N, C-alpha and C positions, 0 to 999 in steps of 0.2 A: 543412414537416416536423413531425411530431408529436413530443411529448416521448419517446414510446417509441422512435420511429425514431432520434432523436438519441442516446438512451442506448445503443441497440444499436450505432450507428456509433462512438460514443466508446469503448465497451467493446472492440470489434473493433480499433480503432486502437491502443488502449493495449496490448492483447495482442500485436499485431504488433510494436509498438515494443519491448516487453519481450523478445520472442523475438530481435529483431535485436540488442539489447544483449547478450543471453546468448550469442549466436554470436560475439561479438568475443573476441579474446584477453584473457586475464586482465590483461595489462600495459597494455591500452588505457585511457587516462585517462577516457574516457566510461564504460566499464564500472566502473572504480573509483569514479567519482562516483555512478553508479547504485547500487552496492553500499552506499556510505556513506548515501545517501538511504534505501535500504530498511532498513538497520539503525536509523536514527533513527526511521523510521515504526514499526518493530517496538517500539522502546522506548516510544514515545508510546502505542501500542495497549495495551501491558502496563500502563502507568500509568493509562490510562483504565479499563481492565478492573478493576484493583485498586480504584480510586476508586469505581466503580459497585458492586463487591462489598461494599465497606465501607459504603456508603450503604444497600444492601439489608439487610445484617446489622443495622445500626442500626434500621431500620424493623421488623425482626422482633422486636426486644426489647421 
């Protein structure tokens, strides 16, 4: 399997898993854990974005 094929397969699998979790009731522990993980990933993404923006601003000066 090529890297492209593997990436497509992994992406489709991740999307299917996300849909399955979202179809679960809100009280389901798996859905709660997934929501917690998504919130933490969002926080990390914002921190990385802020750090990159700060570095770019420093380079422009």
